[in-house]
N, C-alpha and C positions, 0 to 999 in steps of 0.2 A: 405487461409484457414488454410494451414499448420503452417504459422506464427502466427495467431492467437491461435490456438490450443497449440503452443510452449510457447506464452506469458502467456496463461492460466495456462500451467503447472508450469512456473517458478514462476508465482504469488501464486500458491497453495504450492510449495516446500519453497518459501520465508516466506510465512504465517505459514507454520507447523513447521518452525525451532524454534521459540521461545518458543511455548508450548512444544516442544519435548526436547530442551535442558535445558530450566529453568521453569518448571511449576509453581513454587512457585512465581518467580519473575514475569511471565507473568500474574498470577492471580491478584498479586498486582497492576500491570500496569493498568489491566482493571478496577479495584476498583477506581483508580485515575482518570482514563478516565469518569468514572460516575459523578465525581464532577465537571467537566468542564460545562459551560453552552452549551447548544445546539447551540446557535448562533455561538460561537467560533468553534466548532466541525464541523458545517456547512462551516466556513470559511476555516479551515484547509483542508477540502474535496475538497472545490472548487480551492483552491491554488493547491493541489495535483494534480487535474484532468488537470489544466492548464499547470502545469511543465510537466506532462506525455505527452500532445499533442505536447508541444514545443520539447520534446526529441524525440519523434517519427518522427515530421515533420523534425527535423534536421538530423536524421538518415537517412530518406528517401531523402533528399535534397543532404547531403554532402557524402553518402557512395553509 
């Protein structure tokens, strides 16, 4: 449970850095994402989930 809460905390820190440090560029990036078709965004999300699971499994196996 402790590891899960730490992971959520790090995600929030990482997600909050961009709007905090460069809000105008962050808004521009959001508008650019709106132009990408939903199926491509879904594919990017799927690849991100798979890579994340591979990283987590690798860390648990090798460390």
